[in-house]
C-alpha positions in Angstrom: -41.2 -7.3 27.4 -37.5 -7.8 26.4 -36.3 -10.9 24.7 -33.9 -12.6 27.1 -32.3 -15.6 25.4 -31.0 -16.8 28.8 -34.4 -16.6 30.5 -36.1 -19.7 31.8 -39.0 -19.4 29.4 -37.1 -20.1 26.2 -33.7 -21.9 26.3 -32.5 -23.6 23.1 -30.4 -26.7 23.3 -26.8 -25.4 22.7 -25.3 -28.9 22.4 -27.8 -29.9 19.6 -27.2 -26.6 17.8 -23.4 -27.1 18.0 -23.6 -30.6 16.7 -25.8 -29.6 13.8 -23.4 -26.7 13.0 -20.3 -28.9 13.1 -22.0 -31.5 10.8 -22.9 -28.7 8.4 -19.4 -27.3 8.4 -17.6 -30.6 8.1 -19.9 -31.7 5.2 -19.0 -28.7 3.1 -15.3 -28.4 4.0 -12.9 -29.3 1.2 -10.6 -32.1 1.9 -7.1 -31.0 2.7 -4.3 -32.5 0.7 -0.8 -32.6 2.0 1.5 -29.8 0.8 4.1 -31.0 -1.7 7.6 -31.1 -0.5 9.8 -28.2 -1.5 12.3 -29.5 -4.0 14.9 -26.8 -4.8 14.1 -23.4 -6.4 10.9 -23.0 -8.2 10.8 -23.0 -12.0 9.0 -19.6 -12.2 11.8 -18.0 -10.2 14.4 -19.4 -12.6 12.5 -18.3 -15.7 12.1 -14.8 -14.2 15.8 -14.4 -13.5 16.8 -15.7 -16.9 14.3 -13.3 -18.6 15.5 -10.4 -16.5 19.1 -11.1 -17.5 18.2 -11.5 -21.1 16.4 -8.1 -21.1 19.2 -6.3 -19.4 21.7 -7.9 -21.8 19.6 -6.8 -24.8 19.3 -3.3 -23.5 23.0 -3.1 -22.8 23.8 -4.4 -26.3 21.5 -1.9 -27.9 23.1 0.9 -25.9 26.7 -0.1 -26.9 26.0 -0.3 -30.6 
């Protein structure tokens, strides 16, 4: 005999399962914090650009001497 989950002999309560699943998911979900407002260019970008310029200047200086 095949296992028919939609048959009249065995029908689980879908609403109860859904409520239990949602309670489980909501319990373990991390609390979301609001994203910080973007305030101008990022420090990492500025540091990267300054470092790239310094390296290029250093290589050019060594090549000219």
